[in-house]
LUMVEX-284442 format. One line per 3 residues: number of its first residue (from 1); their letters; for each residue x, y, z of C-alpha. Coordinates in steps of 0.2 Angstrom, whole numbers, plus 2048, in hexadecimal, padded with zeros to 3 digits. Each point is the difference from the previous one (the first is absolute). Example, Ala and Ser with C-alpha at 12.3 -4.5 7.8 and 13.67 -1.06 7.14 Angstrom:
BEGIN
1 = as = 83E,7EA,827 | 806,811,7FD $
***
This chain:
BEGIN
1 = mtp = 9F3,584,06B | 7F6,7F6,80B | 80A,7F8,80E $
4 = adp = 7FE,7ED,800 | 7F5,7F6,80B | 80E,7F8,80B $
7 = srp = 7F0,7F0,803 | 804,7FF,7EC | 812,7F7,7FF $
10 = gal = 800,7FF,7ED | 7FC,815,800 | 80C,804,80C $
13 = trt = 80F,7F3,7F6 | 7FB,80B,7F0 | 7FE,811,804 $
16 = tar = 812,7FF,80C | 807,7F7,7F4 | 7FD,80C,7F0 $
19 = gfv = 803,80D,80E | 812,7F8,801 | 802,800,7EE $
22 = waf = 7FC,815,7FF | 80B,803,812 | 80C,7F5,7F5 $
25 = ggs = 800,808,7F2 | 801,810,809 | 80F,7FC,807 $
28 = asq = 807,7F9,7F3 | 7FF,80E,7F5 | 806,80E,80F $
31 = avl = 80E,7F2,801 | 804,802,7EE | 7FF,814,802 $
34 = giv = 80B,7FE,80E | 80D,7F7,7F7 | 7FE,80C,7F2 $
37 = sii = 803,80F,80F | 80F,7F5,804 | 807,801,7F2 $
40 = vla = 7FD,812,7FA | 806,807,811 | 80F,7F7,802 $
43 = rll = 809,809,7F1 | 7F9,812,805 | 803,800,814 $
46 = tpg = 811,7FB,80C | 7FF,7F4,80F | 7FE,810,80C $
49 = efg = 7F2,806,7F8 | 7F3,7F0,801 | 80A,800,814 $
52 = aaa = 7F8,80F,802 | 7EF,7FC,7FB | 802,7F1,808 $
55 = aat = 801,809,810 | 7F2,80D,7FE | 7F6,7EF,7FB $
58 = lvv = 803,7F8,810 | 7FB,80E,80B | 7F0,803,7F6 $
61 = gfa = 7FC,7EF,7FD | 800,7FE,816 | 7F5,80E,803 $
64 = llf = 7F4,7F9,7F4 | 7FD,7F2,80A | 7FA,80C,80F $
67 = sqv = 7F5,80A,7F4 | 7F1,7F2,7FE | 801,7F7,80F $
70 = gvg = 7FB,7F0,7F5 | 7EE,809,7FE | 802,7FB,7EA $
73 = pal = 803,7EC,804 | 7F2,803,80F | 7F4,802,7F4 $
76 = vqr = 805,7F1,7F5 | 7FF,7F4,810 | 7EE,805,805 $
79 = kvl = 7F2,7F6,7FD | 7F4,80D,7FF | 803,812,7FB $
82 = adv = 7F5,80F,802 | 803,80F,7F5 | 803,80A,810 $
85 = eva = 80E,7F7,803 | 808,803,7F3 | 7FC,812,7FF $
88 = aaf = 808,802,812 | 80D,7F4,7FC | 805,810,7F1 $
91 = sfs = 7FF,80D,809 | 80C,7F9,80E | 80D,7F8,7F1 $
94 = ivt = 801,811,7FB | 802,80B,810 | 80C,7F4,806 $
97 = svl = 80A,800,7F0 | 800,815,7FF | 807,800,811 $
100 = lal = 80D,7F4,7FE | 804,80B,7F0 | 805,80F,80B $
103 = gll = 808,7F5,80C | 80D,7FA,7F5 | 801,813,7F9 $
106 = aat = 806,805,811 | 80C,7F2,804 | 808,7FF,7EF $
109 = pwv = 80E,80A,807 | 805,7F3,80F | 7F8,7EF,7F5 $
112 = npv = 80B,804,7F2 | 812,7FB,808 | 7F6,7F0,809 $
115 = vgl = 802,7F7,7EC | 811,808,7FB | 7F7,810,7F7 $
118 = ppe = 807,813,804 | 7F6,808,80B | 7FB,80F,7F5 $
121 = sgl = 7F9,7F1,7F2 | 7EF,806,7F8 | 7FD,7EB,7FB $
124 = lrl = 7F6,7FD,80F | 7F5,812,800 | 7FB,7FB,7EE $
127 = lsl = 7FA,7EE,805 | 7F8,805,80C | 7F2,804,7F1 $
130 = afv = 7FE,7EC,801 | 7F8,802,810 | 7F0,80A,7FA $
133 = lng = 801,7F5,7F2 | 7FF,7EE,807 | 7F4,807,80D $
136 = laa = 7F2,803,7F0 | 806,7EF,7FA | 7FF,7F5,80F $
139 = vpa = 7EE,7FD,804 | 7FB,800,7EB | 80F,7F1,800 $
142 = gll = 7F6,7F7,80C | 7F3,801,7F9 | 802,7FB,7EE $
145 = qrr = 80A,7EF,809 | 7F0,7FE,80B | 7F6,800,7F1 $
148 = lrf = 80E,7F4,7F6 | 801,80D,7F1 | 813,7FB,7FB $
151 = rpt = 7FD,805,7EF | 7FD,812,7FF | 80C,803,810 $
154 = amv = 80E,7F4,7F6 | 7FD,80D,7F2 | 803,80F,80B $
157 = dvt = 811,7FA,809 | 805,7FD,7EE | 7FC,80E,7FC $
160 = sta = 808,80A,80E | 811,7F8,7FE | 802,805,7ED $
163 = lgs = 7FB,810,802 | 807,804,80F | 80D,7F4,807 $
166 = igv = 807,800,7ED | 7FB,80C,7F7 | 800,810,80B $
169 = tav = 811,7F9,807 | 809,7FB,7F1 | 7FD,812,7FA $
172 = lal = 805,808,80F | 80F,7F5,7FF | 806,808,7F1 $
175 = lgl = 7FE,812,804 | 80A,7FD,80F | 7F7,800,80D $
178 = gay = 807,7F2,808 | 7F9,7F7,80F | 7F1,80D,801 $
181 = sli = 7FC,7F6,7EF | 7FC,7F1,80A | 7F7,80C,80D $
184 = wgs = 7F5,807,7F4 | 7FD,7F1,7F4 | 7F9,7F8,810 $
187 = iva = 7F3,80F,805 | 7FA,7FF,7ED | 7FD,7EC,803 $
190 = avi = 7F9,804,810 | 7F2,80C,7F8 | 7FC,7F6,7F2 $
193 = tsg = 7FB,7F2,80D | 7F7,80B,80C | 7F7,807,7F3 $
196 = gyl = 7FC,7F0,7F7 | 7FB,7F6,80E | 7F4,80F,807 $
199 = ala = 7F8,800,7EF | 7FD,7EE,800 | 7FB,7FD,813 $
202 = rpp = 7F5,80F,801 | 801,800,813 | 7F3,80B,80B $
205 = apl = 804,812,804 | 80B,802,80E | 7F4,801,810 $
208 = ldp = 803,813,808 | 7FC,7FD,812 | 80F,7FB,80A $
211 = rrv = 7F6,7F6,80B | 7F8,7F6,7F5 | 80F,7FC,7F8 $
214 = wrh = 808,7FA,80E | 7F0,7F6,806 | 802,7F5,7EE $
217 = vrp = 810,800,7FF | 804,7F9,812 | 7FC,7EE,7FB $
220 = llg = 809,7FF,7F2 | 810,805,809 | 7FF,7EE,80B $
223 = fga = 806,7F8,7F3 | 808,80E,7F5 | 80B,807,80D $
226 = tys = 806,7EC,803 | 803,7FF,7EF | 80A,80D,800 $
229 = vsq = 809,7FD,80D | 804,7EF,7F4 | 803,80C,7F2 $
232 = ign = 80C,80A,809 | 80B,7F1,803 | 7FE,7FB,7F1 $
235 = wma = 809,810,7FA | 80D,7FF,80B | 804,7EF,7F9 $
238 = qna = 7FF,804,7EE | 80E,811,803 | 80A,7FB,80F $
241 = dnl = 80B,7FB,7F3 | 7FF,810,7F7 | 802,80A,811 $
244 = vtt = 810,7F5,805 | 807,804,7EF | 7FD,810,7FF $
247 = nll = 809,804,812 | 80C,7F5,800 | 806,800,7ED $
250 = gtt = 7F8,811,7F9 | 7F4,805,7F3 | 809,7FB,7F3 $
253 = alg = 800,7EE,805 | 7EE,802,804 | 7FF,805,7ED $
256 = tyn = 808,7F0,7FA | 7F7,7F4,80E | 7F1,808,7FB $
259 = ray = 802,7FB,7EF | 802,7EE,801 | 7EF,7FE,80E $
262 = rll = 7F9,80B,7F2 | 803,7F1,7F4 | 7FB,7F4,809 $
265 = aqp = 7EF,809,808 | 7FA,800,7EE | 7FE,7ED,801 $
268 = anl = 7FB,7FF,812 | 7F4,80F,7FE | 7F7,7F6,7F2 $
271 = igg = 7FE,7EF,808 | 7FE,803,810 | 7F9,813,800 $
274 = aad = 7F1,7F9,7F4 | 7FC,7F1,80A | 7FD,808,811 $
277 = kvl = 7F9,810,7F6 | 7F1,7F2,7FC | 801,7F3,80B $
280 = fpa = 7FD,80E,80F | 7EE,804,7FC | 7FC,7EF,7F9 $
283 = msk = 807,7F7,810 | 7F8,80D,80C | 7ED,7F9,7F8 $
286 = vrd = 805,7F1,804 | 809,801,813 | 7F3,7F7,807 $
289 = hpe = 801,7EF,7F6 | 813,7F8,805 | 801,7F3,7F3 $
292 = rlq = 7FB,80C,7F3 | 80D,80C,808 | 80D,7F1,7FE $
295 = ray = 7FE,7FE,7EF | 802,80E,7FA | 810,803,809 $
298 = lra = 809,7F0,7F9 | 7FA,803,7ED | 807,813,800 $
301 = tsl = 810,7FB,809 | 800,7F3,7F4 | 7FD,80B,7F0 $
304 = vam = 80C,810,807 | 80E,7F0,801 | 7FE,7FB,7ED $
307 = vav = 802,812,7FC | 80E,804,80B | 80C,7F1,802 $
310 = pas = 802,802,7EC | 804,812,805 | 80B,7FE,80C $
313 = vll = 80C,7F4,7F6 | 7FF,80C,7F1 | 804,811,80C $
316 = vvl = 80E,7F5,807 | 80A,7FB,7F2 | 7FD,80C,7F4 $
319 = ape = 803,80F,80E | 810,806,7F6 | 7F7,802,7F0 $
322 = lvt = 7F1,805,807 | 80A,810,809 | 80C,802,7EF $
325 = vll = 7F1,800,7F4 | 7F2,80C,80C | 80D,80B,809 $
328 = gsr = 812,800,7F7 | 812,7FE,805 | 802,80D,810 $
331 = wag = 7F0,7F7,809 | 80B,7EF,802 | 7FE,802,811 $
334 = vvv = 7ED,7FB,7FE | 804,7EF,7FC | 807,7F6,810 $
337 = plq = 7F2,807,80A | 7F2,7FC,7F3 | 803,7EF,7FF $
340 = ila = 801,7FD,814 | 7EE,808,801 | 7FA,7F8,7F1 $
343 = lvl = 805,7ED,80B | 7F1,804,80A | 7F3,808,7F4 $
346 = lpr = 7F4,7F2,806 | 800,7FF,812 | 7FE,815,7FC $
349 = asy = 7F2,7FE,7F5 | 7F7,7F4,80C | 800,808,80F $
352 = kis = 7F4,80D,7F9 | 7F1,7F1,7FF | 803,7FC,814 $
355 = gsl = 7FD,815,801 | 7F0,7FC,7F5 | 7FB,7F2,80D $
358 = tra = 802,80A,810 | 7F9,810,7F8 | 7EE,7F7,7FA $
361 = tga = 801,7F5,812 | 802,80E,808 | 80F,7FB,809 $
364 = vgg = 809,811,7FE | 806,7FF,811 | 80C,7F2,7FF $
367 = gaw = 805,804,7EB | 805,811,80A | 80E,7FC,80E $
370 = rqw = 807,7F2,7F2 | 803,811,7F5 | 80B,807,80C $
373 = vya = 80A,7F2,804 | 801,7FE,7EE | 807,813,7FF $
376 = aev = 80B,7FB,80C | 808,7F3,7F9 | 803,80B,7F0 $
379 = alf = 807,80D,809 | 80B,7F5,80B | 807,7F4,7F1 $
382 = cav = 800,80D,7F5 | 80C,80A,80C | 80B,7F2,803 $
385 = gar = 7FF,7FD,7ED | 807,812,7FD | 811,7FD,805 $
388 = wgi = 803,7F8,7EE | 7F6,80C,7F7 | 7EF,801,7F6 $
391 = sgv = 804,7ED,7FC | 800,7FB,813 | 7F0,80D,804 $
394 = aag = 7F6,7F7,7F1 | 806,7F0,809 | 7F8,805,810 $
397 = asl = 7F2,805,7F9 | 7FC,7EE,7F5 | 804,7F8,812 $
400 = aiv = 7F3,80A,808 | 7F3,7FE,7F3 | 803,7EC,802 $
403 = ahf = 7FE,803,812 | 7EF,809,7FE | 7F9,7F5,7F5 $
406 = ltm = 801,7F1,80B | 7FA,80C,80E | 7F1,803,7F6 $
409 = lhf = 7FC,7EE,7F9 | 800,7FB,813 | 7F6,80D,806 $
412 = ssr = 7F2,7FC,7F1 | 800,7EC,805 | 7FB,806,810 $
415 = isp = 7F1,807,7F8 | 7FD,7F2,7F4 | 807,7F1,808 $
418 = gll = 80C,7F5,7F5 | 804,80E,7F3 | 812,801,804 $
421 = gav = 803,7EC,7FC | 7F5,801,7F2 | 80A,811,7F8 $
424 = lgm = 812,7F9,802 | 7FA,7F0,7F9 | 7F9,807,7F1 $
427 = yvr = 810,809,7FD | 808,7F1,802 | 7F6,7F4,7F4 $
430 = kha = 7FC,80D,7F3 | 80B,80E,800 | 811,7FA,804 $
433 = llg = 805,7F6,7EE | 7F7,80F,7F6 | 811,80B,808 $
436 = gvv = 80A,7F2,7FC | 7FA,7FF,7EF | 803,813,7FD $
439 = laa = 80E,803,807 | 807,7F0,7F4 | 7FB,80A,7F1 $
442 = twg = 805,810,804 | 812,7FC,807 | 804,7F6,7F1 $
445 = vaa = 7FB,80C,7F4 | 807,810,807 | 810,7F9,803 $
448 = alr = 802,7F8,7ED | 7FC,812,7FB | 80A,80B,80E $
451 = ggp = 80E,80C,7F6 | 7F3,803,7F3 | 7F5,811,7FF $
454 = avl = 7F7,800,811 | 7F0,803,7FB | 800,7EF,7F4 $
457 = tll = 803,7F7,812 | 7F2,808,808 | 7F3,7FD,7F4 $
460 = vag = 805,7EF,7F9 | 803,7F7,812 | 7EF,80A,807 $
463 = vag = 7F7,7F6,7F2 | 809,7F1,803 | 7FB,800,811 $
466 = saa = 7F0,807,7FD | 7FB,7F3,7F4 | 80A,7F3,80C $
469 = all = 7F1,804,80E | 7F1,7FF,7F3 | 806,7EF,7FC $
472 = ylf = 802,7FA,810 | 7F1,808,804 | 7F7,7F6,7F2 $
475 = lar = 807,7F0,804 | 7FB,800,812 | 7F0,808,800 $
478 = rff = 7F8,7F1,806 | 809,808,812 | 7F8,812,7FB $
481 = tae = 7EB,7FB,7FE | 7FC,80B,80D | 80D,812,7FB $
484 = lav = 7FA,7FB,7EC | 7EC,7FE,806 | 800,811,807 $
487 = vgt = 80B,805,7F1 | 7F0,7F9,7F6 | 7F4,80A,807 $
490 = lts = 805,80D,7F5 | 7FD,7F8,7F1 | 7ED,7FE,802 $
493 = rkr = 7F9,812,7FC | 7EE,7FB,7FD | 7F4,801,811 $
496 = grk = 7F6,7F1,7FB | 810,7F7,7F9 | 807,7F0,80E $
499 = kps = 80D,806,80C | 80F,7F7,803 | 7FF,7F7,811 $
502 = gni = 810,807,808 | 7FD,811,80B | 810,80A,808 $
505 = e = 7F6,7FD,812 $
***
């Protein structure tokens, strides 16, 4: 796909909007598959086995942030990119990943106890393979994102989830491999992802001369290293609650909390993750046009809220039935943490858009230290909340999410003056009533049906809440003309046909 010319707003709008549809569709498919995985595996594995795998994944996820030093995103953000720079970045990515894999293999006996695993556990050693696979995939992923090739990327992601994270994991769980089934599933998924990205992006062959590699990688590391500092802070913020849980409450409690987090993560990643994936490269192309950046931010934020607000209400009201149907009665401890986390679905999905804006404009330094403040807030609030068990941890994490959302929105308003008031005013004018309408419909129907089959309550009340949301958006459509105009760009398929006037940017 040829990247859209930023001097042509309509062309970039259509490319961005259609890219969002594919990114959203890929995320939606992965979310559905994730729900299927949760349903199946909750009946095959215990909370302790989930907790052990989650603890090992924490270590690898953290170490992976050091393996790339932000080289992939630096390729996306760069205005002009030469093949030799891509080849150098590819070489750097592979070498650093292999070195970190060897380091983790050697350090496993000392790292295991830090996350609550026995010193002799082999989960981390097995997961060290993920470093090498990530090193192979990072640069191709950046190239595909830069080229706005979200359709084939989505297909690879869905395939890897279906075959690896679900297929292999479920088979091995049936064979009695316990926590190792989750690890092997992740590895198979990573093999499919890295192979698919390599085939699609076809990056230049890695350079062999270390001096040439360093000469061409060094300019990328200015942006990339600062970006990595921000990502490490974000990782700490996203996982401090898990670290607190496993250290203060144990791996079994982590397994229960992780199920609540995963259930909430499906809609959060579906909504905010897809928007961030598309908006970062699109905003990078118009970063020298402040007015277009602000319009893109406002419309993207409103579009996210149109989905996140109803989803949040549905999850809060129907959490008891959702957990019973998807996980079974032995996972009843997931209900209250899920409801607490669902309350902050909108700010959790929306702060990703602020991240897109700061990266696109190169303001990664300001975003980086704010991510570390966010991490400190999560750690502190969750540690205090742990006195009340995993529900207290969820409350602490939710409070930190709201604080970080406001912090990033304030920072974004410094990049684009007036943005803070515009976003908050938009929420009040357009989306507060939407949430109230969905709440009344869902709560009323659920209250009338509770006492009967949980699956019936879940389906009927869910349909009622969704229908109420659609009806509200239809009746109040004059307040959503800009958002609907963006959606309208997707209906014009012929190149010569006149396009709707709404631009996402």
